[in-house]
C-alpha positions as CSV (number, residue, x, y, z in Angstrom):
1,M,-26.4,24.8,165.7
2,T,-22.7,25.1,165.0
3,T,-20.1,23.5,167.2
4,K,-17.3,25.8,168.3
5,R,-13.8,24.7,168.0
6,F,-11.3,24.9,170.8
7,V,-7.9,26.6,170.3
8,Y,-5.3,26.3,173.0
9,S,-2.6,28.9,173.5
10,S,1.0,27.6,173.9
11,H,0.8,29.0,177.5
12,A,-2.4,27.1,178.2
13,L,-0.9,23.8,176.8
14,G,2.2,24.2,179.0
15,Q,0.2,25.0,182.1
16,M,-2.3,22.2,181.4
17,H,0.7,19.7,181.1
18,E,2.2,20.9,184.4
19,R,-1.1,20.9,186.2
20,N,-2.4,17.6,184.7
21,V,-5.4,19.1,183.1
22,S,-6.6,17.3,179.9
23,K,-8.3,18.8,176.9
24,A,-11.1,16.4,177.4
25,L,-11.7,17.8,180.9
26,V,-11.6,21.4,179.7
27,E,-14.1,20.6,176.9
28,K,-16.3,18.6,179.4
29,C,-16.5,21.7,181.6
30,F,-17.7,23.8,178.7
31,A,-20.5,21.2,178.1
32,T,-21.8,21.7,181.6
33,P,-20.3,24.9,183.1
34,D,-21.3,25.9,186.7
35,V,-20.7,29.6,186.1
36,I,-19.0,31.9,183.6
37,I,-18.0,35.3,184.8
38,P,-16.2,38.3,183.3
39,A,-12.5,38.5,183.9
40,R,-9.8,41.1,183.0
41,K,-9.1,42.4,179.6
42,G,-12.3,41.2,178.0
43,R,-11.7,37.6,179.0
44,L,-14.1,35.2,180.6
45,C,-13.6,32.7,183.4
46,L,-15.5,29.4,183.4
47,I,-15.7,27.6,186.8
48,G,-16.5,23.9,186.6
49,N,-16.9,21.4,189.5
50,V,-14.5,18.6,189.0
51,R,-14.9,16.8,192.4
52,R,-16.6,17.6,195.7
53,N,-14.0,20.2,196.9
54,L,-12.2,20.9,193.6
55,V,-13.0,23.2,190.8
56,L,-11.3,24.0,187.5
57,K,-11.0,27.6,186.4
58,I,-10.6,28.1,182.7
59,F,-9.8,31.6,181.3
60,F,-10.8,32.1,177.7
61,R,-11.9,34.4,174.9
62,E,-14.7,33.5,172.6
63,S,-15.6,34.5,169.0
64,A,-18.4,33.3,166.8
65,N,-16.8,29.9,166.0
66,T,-13.9,29.6,168.4
67,I,-13.1,29.3,172.1
68,Y,-9.6,30.4,172.7
69,I,-8.2,28.8,175.9
70,I,-5.7,31.1,177.7
71,T,-5.0,29.1,180.9
72,T,-6.5,26.7,183.3
73,Y,-5.9,25.7,186.9
74,F,-7.5,23.7,189.8
75,T,-8.5,25.4,193.0
76,D,-10.3,24.5,196.2
77,K,-14.0,25.1,196.3
78,K,-14.8,27.9,198.8
């Protein structure tokens, strides 16, 4: 099994810095995602539980060997 590499857009890196989201947390969510749903423009949205009432949404595209991170943000669990 091949491991996919993560590529972060400059937008994602800027947003992650502002929102205090680490690459380690993003990659941990990919290891144990709660759900992945389709998003706009062929993108996908991974939703991962971070804490009891907090989830991390990660918008990304995927190819055979790469996961391209577009943006991430925290939101309340509803």
